[in-house]
C-alpha positions in Angstrom: -65.0 -208.7 47.4 -66.5 -205.2 49.2 -70.3 -204.3 49.6 -69.5 -201.1 47.2 -68.4 -204.2 44.3 -71.4 -206.1 45.2 -73.3 -203.2 45.0 -72.6 -202.3 41.6 -72.3 -205.2 40.1 -76.4 -205.7 41.3 -77.1 -202.6 39.6 -75.3 -203.5 36.3 -76.8 -206.5 36.2 -80.8 -204.6 36.4 -78.9 -202.2 33.7 -77.0 -204.7 31.0 -78.8 -207.8 29.5 -77.9 -209.6 26.3 -80.2 -212.3 26.0 -80.1 -215.6 23.5 -81.9 -218.4 23.5 -80.4 -221.7 22.3 -81.1 -225.6 22.4 -78.5 -227.7 23.0 -76.5 -229.5 20.2 -76.6 -233.2 21.8 -80.2 -233.8 22.7 -80.1 -236.6 26.3 -77.3 -234.6 27.9 -78.4 -234.2 31.4 -75.4 -231.8 31.8 -75.7 -229.3 29.6 -72.4 -227.3 29.6 -72.0 -223.0 28.7 -69.9 -221.9 26.7 -68.3 -218.4 26.9 -67.2 -216.8 23.9 -64.1 -214.0 24.2 -61.4 -212.5 23.1 -60.0 -211.7 25.8 -57.4 -213.5 28.3 -57.9 -211.7 31.7 -61.6 -211.9 32.1 -61.4 -212.4 36.2 -65.7 -212.8 36.4 -69.0 -213.8 35.0 -73.3 -212.8 35.5 -75.6 -214.6 33.7 -79.2 -216.1 33.9 -80.5 -219.0 32.4 -83.7 -219.5 31.3 -85.8 -223.0 30.8 -89.5 -223.8 30.1 -90.8 -225.5 33.0 -91.3 -228.1 34.5 -87.4 -228.6 33.5 -85.3 -226.7 36.2 -81.8 -226.8 37.2 -80.7 -228.1 40.5 -77.0 -227.1 40.9 -73.9 -225.7 38.6 -70.6 -227.5 38.5 -68.1 -225.2 37.0 -66.1 -226.2 33.9 -62.7 -224.6 33.8 -60.1 -225.6 35.8 -59.5 -223.4 38.7 -63.4 -221.4 38.3 -65.9 -221.2 41.2 -69.7 -221.5 40.0 -72.5 -220.1 41.9 -75.8 -220.4 41.7 -79.3 -218.6 43.1 -82.6 -219.2 41.7 -85.1 -215.9 41.6 -87.6 -218.0 39.9 -88.4 -222.0 39.3 -87.1 -221.8 35.7 -84.2 -219.0 36.1 -81.0 -219.7 37.3 -78.3 -216.8 38.4 -75.0 -217.6 38.2 -71.5 -216.1 39.1 -68.8 -217.9 37.8 -65.1 -216.3 38.9 -61.3 -217.2 37.9 -59.4 -217.2 35.2 -62.0 -217.7 32.5 -61.4 -217.8 28.6 -63.0 -218.6 25.5 -64.7 -222.6 25.9 -66.7 -224.3 28.7 -67.6 -222.3 32.1 -70.1 -224.2 34.0 -72.0 -227.8 33.5 -75.7 -227.1 34.7 -77.0 -230.4 37.1 -81.0 -230.6 36.5 -83.7 -231.4 39.0 -85.1 -234.7 36.9 -81.7 -235.5 35.4 -82.9 -234.8 32.3 -82.6 -231.8 29.5 -84.3 -229.1 29.2 -85.8 -228.3 24.6 -84.6 -225.2 25.1 -82.2 -222.6 27.2 -82.5 -218.6 27.3 -79.4 -217.0 28.5 -78.9 -213.2 29.5 -75.4 -211.8 30.1 -75.7 -209.7 32.9 -71.7 -208.4 33.5 -68.4 -209.5 32.8 -65.4 -208.5 34.6 -61.5 -208.8 34.8 -59.4 -209.8 37.3 -58.7 -207.1 38.5 -62.8 -206.4 39.1 -63.1 -203.6 37.0 -66.0 -204.2 34.9 -66.6 -204.8 31.4 -68.5 -203.6 28.4 -71.2 -207.4 27.3 -70.8 -206.0 23.9 -68.1 -208.6 22.1 -68.9 -211.4 24.3 -71.3 -214.4 24.0 -72.7 -217.4 26.1 -74.2 -221.1 24.6 -75.7 -223.7 25.9 -74.4 -227.1 24.4 
């Protein structure tokens, strides 16, 4: 990916944002799953943030979709910035691994950016994320 595209991601991430707070559907799951809600069949990347209440901290992420890669950057102890790339579709995209092995009581999810597989950005309206 070119430096210009990375800069575009950063700019779009700063400008765009759709926030949702969710509680996991199955309390006790130490690896909550982030679900991606889309009607498109050619999405190639998504960037989002997940916030947890202290002291809960996301230690790492694992891709939950076939052939996808997931990347994690912490901007604060309670905020994880995540990028998932690959052939994305409606359904699970990433598993959150918690530092203490316990699920958080709630998760705040902010959708930052979505792009097609050819890296052309899309509007984030009509997309959604949830934590289960």
